[in-house]
Backbone as numpy.savetxt, mean C-alpha at the origin, in Angstrom:
# Nx Ny Nz CAx CAy CAz Cx Cy Cz
0.55 -13.32 12.20 0.88 -12.30 11.30 0.74 -10.68 12.00
-0.36 -11.14 13.27 -0.61 -9.72 13.87 -1.38 -8.60 13.10
-2.09 -9.41 12.32 -2.79 -7.74 11.50 -3.52 -6.98 11.82
-3.68 -5.75 11.62 -4.23 -4.71 12.32 -5.25 -4.13 11.05
-6.79 -3.83 11.59 -7.40 -3.36 10.50 -8.21 -2.10 11.18
-8.52 -1.01 10.09 -9.06 0.18 10.54 -10.40 0.64 9.56
-11.68 0.86 10.19 -12.75 0.94 9.00 -12.95 2.33 9.34
-13.46 3.17 8.53 -14.24 4.40 8.80 -15.54 4.47 8.26
-16.37 4.78 9.16 -18.00 4.64 8.76 -18.14 6.38 8.79
-19.20 6.96 7.43 -19.44 7.95 7.61 -21.46 7.54 7.57
-21.43 8.39 8.46 -23.25 8.08 8.85 -23.92 6.83 8.56
-22.72 6.07 9.04 -23.44 4.61 9.43 -22.45 3.46 7.93
-22.21 4.13 6.92 -21.56 3.25 5.69 -20.26 3.74 6.03
-19.68 2.30 5.42 -18.07 1.85 5.25 -17.20 2.82 4.25
-16.88 3.98 4.42 -16.17 4.17 3.33 -15.12 4.36 3.21
-13.94 3.94 4.22 -12.69 3.75 3.91 -12.40 2.38 4.83
-10.91 1.76 4.47 -10.43 0.91 5.50 -8.97 0.29 5.04
-8.52 0.26 6.06 -7.11 -0.18 5.82 -6.62 -1.41 6.54
-5.82 -2.33 6.29 -5.09 -3.17 6.86 -3.61 -3.37 6.92
-3.02 -3.75 7.86 -1.39 -3.93 7.87 -0.90 -4.59 9.34
0.47 -4.66 8.93 0.89 -5.28 9.75 2.28 -5.28 9.91
3.08 -5.86 11.37 4.47 -5.59 11.20 5.41 -6.21 10.28
6.12 -5.70 9.94 7.38 -6.42 9.12 8.41 -7.24 10.02
8.59 -6.01 11.03 9.56 -6.53 12.16 9.44 -5.55 13.15
10.44 -5.29 14.15 10.59 -3.93 15.18 10.40 -2.89 14.72
10.93 -2.54 13.55 10.78 -1.17 13.47 9.86 -0.89 11.96
9.38 -1.70 11.30 8.46 -1.55 10.03 7.28 -2.00 10.37
6.17 -1.41 10.04 4.78 -1.63 9.87 4.73 -1.30 8.07
3.46 -2.57 7.47 3.32 -2.67 6.67 2.25 -2.28 6.43
1.25 -1.37 5.19 0.18 -0.91 4.80 -0.39 -1.90 3.66
-0.92 -3.15 3.96 -1.30 -4.27 3.00 -2.42 -3.91 1.87
-3.26 -2.73 2.71 -4.22 -2.49 1.95 -4.75 -1.21 2.44
-4.91 -0.16 1.58 -5.76 0.97 1.91 -6.67 1.30 0.84
-8.09 1.71 0.96 -9.66 2.21 -0.26 -10.12 2.97 0.78
-9.95 3.89 0.03 -11.01 4.94 0.50 -12.16 5.51 -0.56
-13.31 5.59 -0.42 -14.07 6.11 -1.09 -13.71 7.46 -2.20
-13.56 7.32 -3.31 -13.36 8.25 -4.18 -14.28 9.69 -4.23
-15.60 9.29 -3.72 -16.23 10.83 -3.76 -16.11 11.57 -2.47
-15.09 10.91 -1.55 -14.90 11.86 -0.35 -13.59 12.16 -0.13
-13.19 13.42 -0.99 -11.99 14.06 -1.33 -11.13 13.96 0.26
-10.20 13.64 0.27 -9.52 13.81 2.00 -9.71 12.84 2.74
-10.50 11.65 2.67 -10.33 10.47 3.30 -9.18 9.92 3.04
-9.04 9.44 2.10 -7.56 8.60 2.20 -6.43 9.33 2.49
-6.06 10.24 2.54 -4.93 10.85 2.67 -4.93 10.93 4.47
-6.43 11.38 4.99 -6.62 11.30 6.50 -6.48 10.15 6.92
-6.92 9.15 6.19 -6.98 7.66 6.94 -5.35 7.26 7.30
-4.54 7.64 6.06 -3.27 7.46 5.86 -2.80 8.33 7.49
-2.96 9.24 7.16 -1.94 9.75 7.99 -2.27 9.71 9.91
-3.94 9.55 9.76 -4.60 8.81 11.47 -3.56 7.09 11.64
-3.47 6.42 10.35 -2.88 4.98 10.51 -1.31 5.77 11.27
-0.54 6.45 10.64 0.70 6.73 10.71 0.78 7.11 12.33
-0.15 7.74 12.79 -0.18 8.47 14.14 -0.15 7.15 14.80
-0.76 6.40 14.84 -1.22 5.43 15.72 -0.59 4.48 15.91
0.94 3.99 15.13 2.06 3.38 14.97 3.03 3.82 15.23
2.91 4.59 16.93 4.48 5.14 16.93 5.55 4.59 17.39
5.58 3.04 17.57 6.49 2.53 18.19 7.48 1.79 17.03
7.03 2.01 15.58 7.66 1.99 14.30 8.22 3.23 14.01
9.36 3.17 13.38 10.03 4.10 12.61 9.88 4.17 11.03
9.24 2.78 10.39 9.10 2.90 9.25 7.97 2.34 8.66
6.89 3.38 7.72 5.87 2.56 7.53 5.59 2.50 6.04
5.92 1.19 5.38 6.22 0.83 4.40 4.73 0.76 3.68
4.17 1.88 2.50 2.98 2.21 2.11 3.18 1.30 0.64
3.98 0.28 0.30 4.05 -0.57 -0.62 3.94 -0.19 -1.92
3.77 -0.23 -3.01 3.80 0.16 -4.50 2.67 0.97 -4.82
2.80 1.67 -6.01 1.66 2.00 -6.23 0.56 1.40 -7.76
1.09 0.18 -8.05 0.51 -0.57 -8.58 0.35 -0.25 -9.75
1.42 0.63 -10.77 1.44 1.26 -11.95 0.31 2.33 -12.00
-0.76 2.57 -11.18 -1.29 4.05 -11.40 -1.30 5.34 -10.89
-0.90 5.73 -12.09 -0.38 7.27 -11.90 -1.18 7.78 -11.12
-2.06 7.88 -10.60 -2.92 8.94 -9.51 -2.39 8.36 -8.26
-2.09 7.07 -8.08 -1.97 6.44 -6.61 -0.06 7.14 -6.69
0.52 7.10 -7.88 1.81 7.44 -7.88 2.00 8.71 -7.06
1.04 9.56 -7.72 1.35 10.68 -7.32 1.07 10.86 -5.77
-0.37 10.14 -5.26 -0.58 10.61 -3.98 0.74 10.19 -3.08
1.21 8.76 -3.45 1.90 8.41 -2.45 3.39 9.46 -2.74
3.90 9.88 -3.71 4.82 10.73 -3.82 4.65 11.97 -2.29
3.28 12.18 -2.61 2.98 13.18 -1.65 3.53 13.01 -0.22
3.58 12.02 -0.28 3.52 11.36 1.23 5.45 11.55 1.49
6.00 11.95 1.14 7.58 12.32 0.52 8.53 11.06 1.39
8.56 9.96 0.60 8.95 8.40 0.97 10.69 8.74 1.19
11.06 8.38 2.13 12.46 8.19 2.29 13.04 7.30 1.48
12.42 6.00 1.26 13.59 5.64 0.27 11.99 4.71 -0.81
12.78 4.39 -1.90 12.08 3.91 -3.05 12.60 2.53 -2.92
12.04 1.34 -3.42 12.54 -0.22 -3.33 11.93 -0.35 -4.77
12.87 -1.29 -6.31 12.31 -1.86 -6.84 11.59 -3.04 -6.40
10.44 -3.00 -7.06 9.32 -4.31 -7.00 9.43 -4.87 -7.91
9.39 -6.29 -7.98 9.41 -7.04 -8.84 8.03 -7.70 -9.04
7.35 -8.57 -10.29 6.51 -9.30 -10.37 6.58 -10.34 -10.91
6.30 -11.48 -10.41 6.71 -12.87 -11.45 5.69 -12.81 -12.90
6.10 -13.51 -13.51 5.11 -13.51 -14.92 5.66 -14.74 -15.91
4.45 -15.41 -16.39 5.02 -16.54 -16.92 5.21 -15.96 -18.61
6.26 -16.94 -18.84 6.53 -16.88 -20.26 5.20 -16.63 -21.66
5.64 -15.59 -22.34 4.75 -15.38 -23.02 4.03 -16.71 -24.04
5.34 -17.57 -24.42 5.13 -18.53 -25.07 4.27 -20.08 -24.01
4.32 -19.80 -23.09 3.09 -20.90 -22.66 4.24 -22.19 -21.66
5.42 -21.42 -21.64 6.94 -22.51 -21.06 6.51 -21.86 -19.54
6.18 -22.87 -18.82 6.02 -22.48 -17.19 7.35 -22.97 -16.20
7.94 -23.71 -16.97 9.50 -23.99 -16.33 10.19 -22.91 -15.18
10.17 -21.68 -15.86 10.57 -21.19 -14.82 9.94 -19.55 -15.02
9.79 -18.88 -13.82 9.32 -17.45 -13.90 10.04 -16.74 -14.45
9.81 -15.51 -14.99 10.60 -14.27 -15.42 10.51 -13.22 -14.42
11.34 -12.58 -13.66 11.04 -11.58 -13.00 11.55 -10.70 -13.68
10.56 -9.41 -13.63 10.34 -8.05 -14.35 10.20 -7.33 -13.33
11.17 -5.73 -13.44 10.71 -4.36 -12.21 9.08 -4.23 -13.02
8.28 -3.51 -11.83 6.73 -3.47 -11.77 6.68 -2.83 -12.96
7.15 -1.96 -13.20 6.89 -0.63 -14.61 7.16 -1.30 -15.92
7.71 -2.62 -16.08 7.99 -3.13 -17.32 6.93 -4.49 -17.66
5.81 -4.57 -16.70 4.96 -5.79 -16.83 4.19 -5.50 -17.33
């Protein structure tokens, strides 16, 4: 997988971390990024530094916003060059599990 992780410590305490992996020769995927909300600017700083580190790729895939409006606003601030429709698998409400239903994330 080639996972890469970074941790930010402030006065010895972990305040932010991120984990990513290359998807292909030109794309790095950010699988997880967490920053202490009590430290304004830490999340954007971590994202910027992550992007600066991976100069060998032309695309950073920051994944979706998980349906969270605040996260959506932050990720829109990154000025994405492309947005993909994300699907989630869900079992049918009647409990029949013979085949999952795929819905765009915003409809789940």
